[in-house]
Z-matrix of the N, CA and C atoms (Angstrom, degrees):
N
C 1 1.456
C 2 1.532 1 109.18
N 3 1.318 2 117.16 1 144.32
C 4 1.460 3 123.35 2 -176.49
C 5 1.531 4 111.90 3 -70.29
N 6 1.300 5 115.16 4 142.08
C 7 1.467 6 122.25 5 173.72
C 8 1.523 7 106.59 6 -114.47
N 9 1.328 8 116.03 7 72.04
C 10 1.464 9 121.75 8 -170.20
C 11 1.518 10 113.12 9 -58.67
N 12 1.317 11 118.26 10 -33.54
C 13 1.457 12 120.87 11 -173.91
C 14 1.535 13 112.61 12 -84.39
N 15 1.334 14 117.87 13 1.16
C 16 1.466 15 122.15 14 -177.90
C 17 1.527 16 113.58 15 -53.24
N 18 1.339 17 120.67 16 -39.77
C 19 1.476 18 118.27 17 178.97
C 20 1.525 19 113.33 18 -59.53
N 21 1.330 20 117.36 19 -37.73
C 22 1.463 21 119.60 20 177.71
C 23 1.525 22 110.42 21 -69.24
N 24 1.329 23 117.43 22 -41.73
C 25 1.461 24 120.63 23 177.69
C 26 1.527 25 110.58 24 -60.60
N 27 1.332 26 117.00 25 -43.32
C 28 1.466 27 120.98 26 178.40
C 29 1.524 28 110.73 27 -62.96
N 30 1.332 29 116.82 28 -41.60
C 31 1.458 30 120.75 29 178.76
C 32 1.531 31 110.80 30 -61.75
N 33 1.320 32 116.91 31 -46.63
C 34 1.468 33 121.35 32 179.40
C 35 1.533 34 110.10 33 -60.76
N 36 1.318 35 117.59 34 -43.10
C 37 1.466 36 120.92 35 178.92
C 38 1.523 37 110.69 36 -62.60
N 39 1.344 38 116.34 37 -45.11
C 40 1.467 39 120.23 38 179.60
C 41 1.532 40 111.68 39 -64.78
N 42 1.329 41 117.11 40 -40.96
C 43 1.466 42 120.21 41 178.58
C 44 1.524 43 111.26 42 -66.49
N 45 1.333 44 117.28 43 -36.56
C 46 1.464 45 120.24 44 177.61
C 47 1.521 46 110.35 45 -61.91
N 48 1.328 47 116.45 46 -43.92
C 49 1.469 48 120.31 47 175.50
C 50 1.525 49 111.01 48 -60.98
N 51 1.315 50 116.07 49 -43.90
C 52 1.465 51 120.78 50 -176.92
C 53 1.527 52 111.77 51 -62.92
N 54 1.319 53 117.94 52 -50.28
C 55 1.467 54 119.49 53 -177.38
C 56 1.532 55 111.83 54 -71.01
N 57 1.323 56 116.95 55 -17.10
C 58 1.468 57 120.25 56 176.86
C 59 1.523 58 111.81 57 -76.84
N 60 1.354 59 116.61 58 -22.63
C 61 1.465 60 120.18 59 -173.68
C 62 1.523 61 114.51 60 -121.86
N 63 1.325 62 118.01 61 -13.18
C 64 1.463 63 121.22 62 -176.73
C 65 1.522 64 108.27 63 -123.84
N 66 1.312 65 116.28 64 122.20
C 67 1.464 66 119.44 65 -175.85
C 68 1.527 67 112.73 66 -117.95
N 69 1.316 68 117.70 67 -19.61
C 70 1.462 69 120.61 68 -179.74
C 71 1.525 70 108.06 69 -78.22
N 72 1.338 71 116.82 70 128.92
C 73 1.465 72 121.36 71 -170.76
C 74 1.522 73 113.43 72 -58.43
N 75 1.315 74 117.93 73 -47.55
C 76 1.471 75 120.35 74 -176.82
C 77 1.527 76 110.57 75 -59.57
N 78 1.321 77 117.19 76 -44.68
C 79 1.463 78 121.16 77 179.87
C 80 1.523 79 110.65 78 -67.15
N 81 1.320 80 117.02 79 -38.65
C 82 1.463 81 120.73 80 -179.60
C 83 1.531 82 110.71 81 -65.33
N 84 1.327 83 117.11 82 -45.88
C 85 1.466 84 120.38 83 179.03
C 86 1.531 85 110.75 84 -62.28
N 87 1.326 86 117.03 85 -41.48
C 88 1.469 87 120.42 86 -179.97
C 89 1.521 88 111.43 87 -64.44
N 90 1.325 89 117.03 88 -40.59
C 91 1.466 90 120.31 89 -178.83
C 92 1.525 91 112.21 90 -75.48
N 93 1.339 92 117.49 91 -30.72
C 94 1.466 93 120.68 92 -179.20
C 95 1.524 94 112.55 93 -77.13
N 96 1.317 95 117.89 94 -26.77
C 97 1.474 96 121.09 95 -176.25
C 98 1.530 97 112.70 96 -57.11
N 99 1.339 98 120.70 97 -49.54
C 100 1.482 99 118.50 98 178.74
C 101 1.529 100 113.11 99 -66.88
N 102 1.327 101 117.33 100 -27.37
C 103 1.468 102 119.69 101 176.27
C 104 1.523 103 110.11 102 -66.18
N 105 1.344 104 115.95 103 -43.55
C 106 1.463 105 119.48 104 177.85
C 107 1.522 106 110.80 105 -67.99
N 108 1.329 107 117.81 106 -38.56
C 109 1.471 108 120.65 107 178.03
C 110 1.526 109 110.72 108 -58.69
N 111 1.327 110 116.92 109 -41.24
C 112 1.463 111 120.72 110 178.29
C 113 1.529 112 111.04 111 -63.75
N 114 1.346 113 116.94 112 -40.00
C 115 1.466 114 120.68 113 178.51
C 116 1.525 115 111.04 114 -64.71
N 117 1.336 116 117.02 115 -37.27
C 118 1.466 117 121.66 116 -177.44
C 119 1.528 118 113.23 117 -76.70
N 120 1.323 119 117.15 118 -13.71
C 121 1.471 120 120.73 119 -174.64
C 122 1.527 121 112.66 120 -62.90
N 123 1.325 122 117.21 121 -27.77
C 124 1.462 123 122.35 122 177.81
C 125 1.518 124 107.65 123 -135.48
N 126 1.334 125 117.52 124 144.95
C 127 1.471 126 117.67 125 -177.15
C 128 1.516 127 114.26 126 -114.84
N 129 1.318 128 119.17 127 6.04
C 130 1.459 129 120.76 128 -179.24
C 131 1.513 130 114.62 129 -70.86
N 132 1.328 131 117.64 130 -10.96
C 133 1.466 132 121.49 131 -177.36
C 134 1.530 133 112.82 132 -78.44
N 135 1.324 134 118.90 133 -20.47
C 136 1.468 135 121.31 134 -173.38
C 137 1.529 136 109.75 135 -81.20
N 138 1.348 137 118.65 136 116.01
C 139 1.465 138 120.18 137 178.43
C 140 1.525 139 111.21 138 -61.13
N 141 1.310 140 116.31 139 143.36
C 142 1.466 141 122.08 140 -175.09
C 143 1.524 142 112.53 141 -56.66
N 144 1.319 143 117.95 142 -33.60
C 145 1.472 144 120.94 143 -179.76
C 146 1.524 145 111.92 144 -60.74
N 147 1.342 146 117.33 145 -22.74
C 148 1.457 147 121.98 146 -177.83
C 149 1.528 148 111.70 147 -106.06
N 150 1.334 149 115.11 148 13.62
C 151 1.464 150 121.72 149 177.32
C 152 1.528 151 111.11 150 -129.55
N 153 1.329 152 116.30 151 17.19
C 154 1.462 153 121.92 152 -175.26
C 155 1.522 154 110.43 153 -97.65
N 156 1.325 155 118.29 154 123.91
C 157 1.464 156 119.39 155 180.00
C 158 1.523 157 111.71 156 -74.82
N 159 1.306 158 115.11 157 153.77
C 160 1.458 159 121.65 158 169.15
C 161 1.525 160 107.28 159 -85.24
N 162 1.323 161 117.10 160 162.38
C 163 1.466 162 119.87 161 178.42
C 164 1.524 163 111.94 162 -82.44
N 165 1.335 164 117.20 163 -27.78
C 166 1.460 165 120.28 164 -170.17
C 167 1.521 166 114.91 165 -99.12
N 168 1.330 167 118.21 166 -23.91
C 169 1.467 168 121.39 167 -177.27
C 170 1.523 169 108.55 168 -166.90
N 171 1.331 170 115.16 169 174.91
C 172 1.466 171 119.02 170 177.58
C 173 1.527 172 110.26 171 -63.01
N 174 1.329 173 116.23 172 156.15
C 175 1.464 174 122.22 173 179.06
C 176 1.517 175 109.82 174 -112.78
N 177 1.329 176 115.68 175 148.35
C 178 1.458 177 123.27 176 -178.90
C 179 1.525 178 107.98 177 -130.61
N 180 1.366 179 116.23 178 107.59
C 181 1.463 180 121.51 179 -175.19
C 182 1.528 181 110.79 180 -111.34
N 183 1.324 182 116.51 181 125.86
C 184 1.454 183 120.44 182 175.21
C 185 1.525 184 109.34 183 -72.25
N 186 1.331 185 116.26 184 127.32
C 187 1.461 186 121.54 185 175.68
C 188 1.522 187 111.35 186 -100.75
N 189 1.336 188 116.50 187 -33.41
C 190 1.465 189 121.09 188 177.47
C 191 1.519 190 109.02 189 -165.69
N 192 1.322 191 115.82 190 142.51
C 193 1.459 192 121.75 191 169.27
C 194 1.518 193 108.07 192 -128.42
N 195 1.317 194 115.58 193 125.89
C 196 1.455 195 121.59 194 175.45
C 197 1.525 196 109.58 195 -54.32
N 198 1.337 197 119.37 196 137.91
C 199 1.471 198 120.94 197 -177.77
C 200 1.527 199 113.86 198 -56.97
N 201 1.347 200 116.74 199 -26.96
C 202 1.470 201 120.35 200 177.33
C 203 1.526 202 111.71 201 -96.23
N 204 1.327 203 116.80 202 7.78
C 205 1.469 204 124.41 203 179.52
C 206 1.523 205 112.78 204 57.39
N 207 1.343 206 115.60 205 33.16
C 208 1.465 207 120.32 206 175.83
C 209 1.522 208 111.58 207 -78.44
N 210 1.331 209 117.71 208 -22.86
C 211 1.460 210 121.39 209 174.86
C 212 1.519 211 109.15 210 -158.74
N 213 1.318 212 115.47 211 158.71
C 214 1.461 213 122.13 212 173.69
C 215 1.522 214 108.20 213 -137.32
N 216 1.321 215 115.55 214 154.59
C 217 1.467 216 123.06 215 178.28
C 218 1.526 217 106.66 216 -122.39
N 219 1.321 218 116.48 217 127.71
C 220 1.464 219 121.67 218 -171.68
C 221 1.522 220 109.37 219 -136.03
N 222 1.334 221 117.25 220 138.68
C 223 1.472 222 120.02 221 169.89
C 224 1.526 223 108.00 222 -99.27
N 225 1.310 224 115.19 223 133.31
C 226 1.459 225 122.41 224 173.43
C 227 1.522 226 106.99 225 -108.73
N 228 1.320 227 116.45 226 134.17
C 229 1.464 228 121.20 227 -177.53
C 230 1.524 229 107.84 228 -124.13
N 231 1.333 230 115.04 229 127.90
C 232 1.463 231 122.07 230 -174.48
C 233 1.514 232 109.70 231 -119.72
N 234 1.299 233 117.64 232 126.61
C 235 1.454 234 121.76 233 167.96
C 236 1.515 235 108.64 234 -92.28
N 237 1.321 236 118.41 235 166.28
C 238 1.464 237 120.69 236 176.64
C 239 1.527 238 111.03 237 -54.03
N 240 1.322 239 115.94 238 132.63
C 241 1.463 240 121.68 239 179.25
C 242 1.516 241 114.77 240 87.62
N 243 1.315 242 118.40 241 -10.81
C 244 1.465 243 120.25 242 179.87
C 245 1.529 244 110.58 243 -75.50
N 246 1.332 245 116.17 244 144.69
C 247 1.453 246 120.83 245 174.87
C 248 1.527 247 110.25 246 -158.33
N 249 1.310 248 114.74 247 156.53
C 250 1.456 249 120.61 248 175.18
C 251 1.525 250 108.45 249 -84.33
N 252 1.337 251 117.41 250 164.34
C 253 1.454 252 118.65 251 163.18
C 254 1.534 253 108.62 252 -73.43
N 255 1.293 254 117.81 253 169.63
C 256 1.459 255 121.32 254 169.32
C 257 1.528 256 106.35 255 -63.87
N 258 1.329 257 117.51 256 128.12
C 259 1.465 258 120.47 257 -172.88
C 260 1.516 259 111.85 258 -151.83
N 261 1.342 260 114.97 259 164.91
C 262 1.457 261 121.70 260 173.00
C 263 1.521 262 109.74 261 -114.08
N 264 1.337 263 115.98 262 -177.99
C 265 1.465 264 121.73 263 -177.67
C 266 1.528 265 111.89 264 -124.55
N 267 1.308 266 117.37 265 -34.79
C 268 1.476 267 127.22 266 179.71
C 269 1.522 268 113.73 267 70.37
N 270 1.317 269 118.89 268 -5.16
C 271 1.464 270 123.94 269 177.82
C 272 1.529 271 107.97 270 -136.36
N 273 1.336 272 116.89 271 166.53
C 274 1.465 273 119.81 272 176.29
C 275 1.530 274 110.29 273 -67.36
N 276 1.312 275 116.10 274 153.38
C 277 1.453 276 120.66 275 176.69
C 278 1.515 277 111.99 276 -160.99
N 279 1.312 278 115.78 277 156.80
C 280 1.456 279 123.62 278 170.26
C 281 1.521 280 107.59 279 -125.03
N 282 1.317 281 115.83 280 136.68
C 283 1.459 282 122.91 281 179.72
C 284 1.517 283 107.46 282 -121.33
N 285 1.338 284 116.58 283 124.65
C 286 1.457 285 120.55 284 179.14
C 287 1.516 286 111.10 285 -130.20
N 288 1.324 287 116.36 286 138.45
C 289 1.463 288 120.83 287 -177.62
C 290 1.523 289 109.94 288 -87.43
N 291 1.340 290 115.20 289 124.20
C 292 1.464 291 122.32 290 179.49
C 293 1.524 292 111.64 291 -94.41
N 294 1.341 293 116.82 292 -40.78
C 295 1.476 294 122.16 293 -179.20
C 296 1.516 295 109.10 294 -141.35
N 297 1.319 296 116.41 295 143.30
C 298 1.457 297 120.71 296 176.21
C 299 1.514 298 112.24 297 72.19
N 300 1.333 299 116.02 298 -147.66
C 301 1.457 300 121.35 299 179.96
C 302 1.524 301 109.75 300 -147.48
N 303 1.325 302 114.49 301 158.26
C 304 1.457 303 121.82 302 179.42
C 305 1.519 304 109.48 303 -133.30
N 306 1.310 305 115.32 304 143.56
C 307 1.462 306 121.35 305 174.77
C 308 1.526 307 108.50 306 -99.85
N 309 1.318 308 115.66 307 134.89
C 310 1.459 309 121.16 308 177.95
C 311 1.527 310 108.54 309 -118.87
N 312 1.338 311 116.78 310 115.85
C 313 1.459 312 122.41 311 174.35
C 314 1.519 313 107.61 312 -89.25
N 315 1.327 314 116.72 313 129.35
C 316 1.455 315 122.84 314 -170.55
C 317 1.529 316 111.85 315 -93.28
N 318 1.345 317 115.11 316 140.06
C 319 1.466 318 122.54 317 179.40
C 320 1.527 319 109.12 318 -135.38
N 321 1.332 320 115.69 319 147.81
C 322 1.463 321 122.13 320 171.03
C 323 1.514 322 108.49 321 -112.06
N 324 1.321 323 115.89 322 144.08
C 325 1.460 324 120.24 323 176.37
C 326 1.518 325 107.49 324 -90.28
N 327 1.344 326 115.84 325 115.41
C 328 1.454 327 120.68 326 -173.19
C 329 1.519 328 109.16 327 -145.80
N 330 1.309 329 117.08 328 127.10
C 331 1.455 330 119.97 329 177.46
C 332 1.508 331 114.01 330 66.03
N 333 1.323 332 116.75 331 29.40
C 334 1.456 333 120.57 332 178.11
C 335 1.510 334 115.06 333 84.72
N 336 1.345 335 117.81 334 1.96
C 337 1.473 336 121.52 335 179.55
C 338 1.525 337 109.78 336 -138.35
N 339 1.333 338 117.33 337 145.55
C 340 1.466 339 119.30 338 171.95
C 341 1.521 340 109.33 339 -75.91
N 342 1.319 341 115.60 340 130.65
C 343 1.465 342 121.12 341 -178.52
C 344 1.520 343 109.06 342 -119.86
N 345 1.344 344 117.38 343 138.37
C 346 1.468 345 119.28 344 179.99
C 347 1.529 346 110.73 345 -65.62
N 348 1.325 347 115.05 346 137.78
C 349 1.462 348 119.64 347 176.46
C 350 1.530 349 110.58 348 -83.26
N 351 1.336 350 116.18 349 -15.80
C 352 1.453 351 120.77 350 -172.62
C 353 1.516 352 111.79 351 89.16
N 354 1.328 353 116.40 352 -6.77
C 355 1.455 354 120.70 353 -179.47
C 356 1.519 355 112.39 354 -99.91
N 357 1.303 356 114.53 355 156.80
C 358 1.458 357 121.40 356 173.15
C 359 1.524 358 107.59 357 -153.48
N 360 1.299 359 116.31 358 163.91
C 361 1.455 360 120.50 359 174.47
C 362 1.519 361 109.38 360 -144.77
N 363 1.317 362 115.48 361 155.52
C 364 1.452 363 122.42 362 179.54
C 365 1.520 364 107.92 363 -105.19
N 366 1.310 365 115.75 364 124.26
C 367 1.458 366 120.99 365 176.88
C 368 1.526 367 108.82 366 -97.56
N 369 1.321 368 115.46 367 127.30
C 370 1.463 369 122.24 368 179.62
C 371 1.523 370 109.64 369 -104.16
N 372 1.316 371 115.63 370 171.53
C 373 1.465 372 121.63 371 179.63
C 374 1.524 373 110.36 372 -50.08
N 375 1.337 374 115.83 373 128.17
C 376 1.453 375 122.15 374 179.16
C 377 1.515 376 114.84 375 92.66
N 378 1.330 377 117.84 376 -16.66
C 379 1.471 378 120.65 377 178.92
C 380 1.529 379 110.00 378 -70.72
N 381 1.330 380 114.84 379 144.58
C 382 1.466 381 121.89 380 -179.66
C 383 1.524 382 108.27 381 -133.15
N 384 1.336 383 115.95 382 138.40
C 385 1.461 384 119.64 383 171.90
C 386 1.516 385 109.69 384 -136.38
N 387 1.336 386 114.96 385 156.40
C 388 1.462 387 121.97 386 -179.55
C 389 1.522 388 109.90 387 -102.69
N 390 1.334 389 115.48 388 148.98
C 391 1.458 390 122.93 389 171.83
C 392 1.527 391 107.78 390 -133.58
N 393 1.313 392 115.97 391 147.72
C 394 1.469 393 122.88 392 172.13
C 395 1.514 394 107.13 393 176.69
N 396 1.319 395 117.46 394 164.34
C 397 1.464 396 119.11 395 176.26
C 398 1.524 397 113.07 396 -60.10
N 399 1.337 398 118.65 397 -22.89
C 400 1.469 399 120.14 398 -178.68
C 401 1.533 400 113.45 399 -89.87
N 402 1.330 401 118.41 400 -24.39
C 403 1.478 402 119.98 401 -177.75
C 404 1.528 403 113.04 402 -111.35
N 405 1.323 404 118.04 403 -5.00
C 406 1.466 405 122.78 404 -176.98
C 407 1.509 406 108.98 405 124.01
N 408 1.329 407 115.62 406 117.65
C 409 1.459 408 118.84 407 -167.78
C 410 1.526 409 114.03 408 -121.31
N 411 1.315 410 118.49 409 -6.40
C 412 1.466 411 120.76 410 -175.40
C 413 1.522 412 110.70 411 -112.95
N 414 1.331 413 115.79 412 131.25
C 415 1.459 414 119.90 413 174.41
C 416 1.525 415 109.31 414 -162.81
N 417 1.334 416 114.96 415 173.30
C 418 1.468 417 122.68 416 170.22
C 419 1.518 418 105.43 417 -128.51
N 420 1.323 419 116.50 418 132.05
C 421 1.461 420 121.79 419 -176.33
C 422 1.515 421 109.01 420 -116.91
N 423 1.335 422 116.15 421 140.97
C 424 1.462 423 120.51 422 179.51
C 425 1.523 424 109.96 423 -143.89
N 426 1.324 425 114.49 424 163.72
C 427 1.469 426 121.89 425 175.16
C 428 1.523 427 107.89 426 -55.97
N 429 1.334 428 116.31 427 136.42
C 430 1.456 429 120.57 428 -172.58
C 431 1.505 430 116.20 429 -84.87
N 432 1.325 431 118.88 430 -3.16
C 433 1.457 432 120.58 431 178.60
C 434 1.518 433 112.09 432 124.47
N 435 1.312 434 115.02 433 162.57
C 436 1.453 435 121.13 434 -177.73
C 437 1.518 436 111.04 435 88.62
N 438 1.327 437 116.49 436 -179.60
C 439 1.468 438 120.61 437 -175.22
C 440 1.521 439 113.57 438 -101.95
N 441 1.340 440 117.83 439 -13.14
C 442 1.466 441 120.51 440 -178.76
C 443 1.522 442 110.29 441 -86.56
N 444 1.328 443 117.29 442 151.39
C 445 1.465 444 119.45 443 175.03
C 446 1.531 445 111.34 444 -62.28
N 447 1.310 446 116.14 445 152.53
C 448 1.463 447 122.93 446 171.47
C 449 1.524 448 107.60 447 -108.54
N 450 1.326 449 115.80 448 145.50
C 451 1.466 450 121.21 449 -179.91
C 452 1.520 451 108.25 450 -131.43
N 453 1.324 452 115.99 451 131.39
C 454 1.460 453 120.23 452 173.63
C 455 1.516 454 109.36 453 -126.12
N 456 1.330 455 114.58 454 152.33
C 457 1.459 456 122.10 455 179.02
C 458 1.525 457 107.20 456 -111.28
N 459 1.336 458 115.64 457 125.39
C 460 1.455 459 122.22 458 -176.40
C 461 1.523 460 108.66 459 -115.82
N 462 1.313 461 115.58 460 138.36
C 463 1.460 462 122.52 461 175.12
C 464 1.522 463 106.24 462 -122.61
N 465 1.312 464 117.40 463 123.69
C 466 1.464 465 121.86 464 -177.01
C 467 1.524 466 110.70 465 -123.64
N 468 1.310 467 115.86 466 154.08
C 469 1.454 468 122.28 467 -179.64
C 470 1.510 469 113.85 468 -83.57
N 471 1.308 470 117.53 469 38.72
C 472 1.471 471 124.19 470 178.59
C 473 1.523 472 106.73 471 -175.27
N 474 1.324 473 116.38 472 176.58
C 475 1.463 474 122.04 473 169.87
C 476 1.531 475 105.80 474 -79.85
N 477 1.320 476 116.37 475 86.99
C 478 1.470 477 121.37 476 -165.80
C 479 1.531 478 112.97 477 -58.97
N 480 1.306 479 118.57 478 -30.47
C 481 1.459 480 120.50 479 179.92
C 482 1.511 481 114.06 480 -68.15
N 483 1.348 482 116.86 481 -13.46
C 484 1.464 483 121.44 482 -178.80
C 485 1.535 484 112.53 483 -112.76
N 486 1.341 485 117.01 484 6.39
C 487 1.466 486 121.18 485 -177.02
C 488 1.530 487 110.24 486 -87.32
N 489 1.321 488 115.98 487 133.69
C 490 1.472 489 121.54 488 174.64
C 491 1.531 490 107.76 489 -73.50
N 492 1.343 491 115.97 490 118.80
C 493 1.463 492 121.57 491 -175.29
C 494 1.521 493 109.65 492 -128.30
N 495 1.336 494 116.25 493 -169.31
C 496 1.463 495 121.85 494 -177.44
C 497 1.527 496 109.79 495 -134.67
N 498 1.321 497 114.64 496 148.04
C 499 1.462 498 120.69 497 176.07
C 500 1.520 499 108.20 498 -146.19
N 501 1.328 500 114.87 499 162.07
C 502 1.458 501 120.40 500 172.03
C 503 1.514 502 108.02 501 -99.20
N 504 1.325 503 117.10 502 130.71
C 505 1.460 504 119.12 503 175.63
C 506 1.532 505 108.91 504 -80.54
N 507 1.317 506 116.94 505 178.96
C 508 1.465 507 121.11 506 -175.71
C 509 1.519 508 113.33 507 -62.46
N 510 1.339 509 117.09 508 -21.40
C 511 1.463 510 120.91 509 178.55
C 512 1.530 511 111.99 510 -90.81
N 513 1.333 512 117.53 511 -0.41
C 514 1.455 513 121.05 512 179.40
C 515 1.514 514 114.23 513 85.74
N 516 1.344 515 117.22 514 17.40
C 517 1.458 516 121.76 515 178.72
C 518 1.522 517 109.81 516 -94.98
N 519 1.341 518 116.39 517 134.40
C 520 1.452 519 121.43 518 178.34
C 521 1.529 520 109.73 519 -72.37
N 522 1.323 521 116.30 520 130.81
C 523 1.465 522 122.80 521 179.96
C 524 1.528 523 109.23 522 -130.87
N 525 1.317 524 116.52 523 147.91
C 526 1.455 525 120.55 524 170.15
C 527 1.516 526 109.73 525 -81.36
N 528 1.328 527 116.71 526 149.32
C 529 1.464 528 119.69 527 175.39
C 530 1.520 529 110.11 528 -155.68
N 531 1.314 530 115.29 529 157.96
C 532 1.458 531 124.31 530 171.15
C 533 1.523 532 105.13 531 -125.07
N 534 1.329 533 116.97 532 120.76
C 535 1.470 534 119.92 533 -169.10
C 536 1.520 535 114.33 534 -70.93
N 537 1.329 536 118.38 535 -34.96
C 538 1.453 537 119.63 536 -174.94
C 539 1.520 538 111.07 537 66.36
N 540 1.329 539 115.42 538 -165.19
C 541 1.459 540 122.37 539 -179.29
C 542 1.526 541 109.19 540 -136.37
N 543 1.330 542 116.10 541 159.52
C 544 1.461 543 121.75 542 -177.62
C 545 1.522 544 113.37 543 -97.97
N 546 1.330 545 117.48 544 13.61
C 547 1.457 546 120.64 545 177.42
C 548 1.521 547 108.13 546 -147.57
N 549 1.303 548 116.57 547 149.61
C 550 1.464 549 120.89 548 177.76
C 551 1.526 550 111.82 549 -98.14
N 552 1.325 551 117.45 550 3.21
C 553 1.465 552 121.40 551 179.68
C 554 1.529 553 109.50 552 -123.85
N 555 1.317 554 115.69 553 160.21
C 556 1.462 555 122.20 554 174.39
C 557 1.525 556 107.85 555 -124.53
N 558 1.339 557 117.96 556 158.65
C 559 1.465 558 119.38 557 178.12
C 560 1.524 559 111.28 558 -63.12
N 561 1.323 560 116.75 559 147.86
C 562 1.458 561 121.71 560 176.58
C 563 1.529 562 108.05 561 -84.53
N 564 1.335 563 115.88 562 97.29
C 565 1.464 564 121.17 563 -178.75
C 566 1.519 565 112.39 564 -77.44
N 567 1.321 566 116.46 565 -20.96
C 568 1.448 567 119.11 566 -163.31
C 569 1.527 568 114.17 567 -106.14
N 570 1.322 569 118.90 568 2.63
C 571 1.460 570 119.61 569 176.86
C 572 1.531 571 108.46 570 -83.23
N 573 1.313 572 115.25 571 94.70
C 574 1.456 573 121.52 572 178.06
C 575 1.531 574 110.88 573 -105.76
N 576 1.340 575 115.64 574 20.57
C 577 1.460 576 120.63 575 -174.47
C 578 1.529 577 112.60 576 -65.79
N 579 1.342 578 116.74 577 -35.82
C 580 1.476 579 118.54 578 -179.10
C 581 1.514 580 110.65 579 -62.67
N 582 1.336 581 116.52 580 -42.66
C 583 1.457 582 120.17 581 179.10
C 584 1.524 583 110.89 582 -68.82
N 585 1.326 584 116.06 583 -34.92
C 586 1.476 585 120.02 584 -179.08
C 587 1.524 586 112.14 585 -70.26
N 588 1.365 587 116.67 586 -27.22
C 589 1.460 588 119.95 587 -179.93
C 590 1.521 589 110.35 588 -69.03
């Protein structure tokens, strides 16, 4: 019998080992990047409940949180027209595109406010980028085009749904926010009973 979710379980196990032994951010991001690339290589592992777009805005589904909150894994799902506000993360993170594409509008934090650089880039399936206060922490992300939902997998150095962060509202005022999650359940990574039978 198929163990479709095994790639996510393997990723979580590998990340747990990594954060247990690597504490310097640059080394951690470098070592985590190939692990995320391997997870993104196939998309059949993601349960449909965690790849379903909302009608009103992007969705953020927790896939796993380390028991010590050293890292979390989250799927973001974008329908056409969905976008985040301009926001920061305050912790290290890697963002990788699993399905579709995403547009990232770039911002620099200068003079106490994030300011647009005028630049943007399109992330396609398999692309990965890093975020953190040391490598660049402010951006706005949106659906990259087309009619199908886009899905990205994010790995953060905390339980990101519970982190106090910052965003710009529509009037350009800085606000604090805690993103939370759009589901009260997480995938069952650990039921290997079918394979054991």
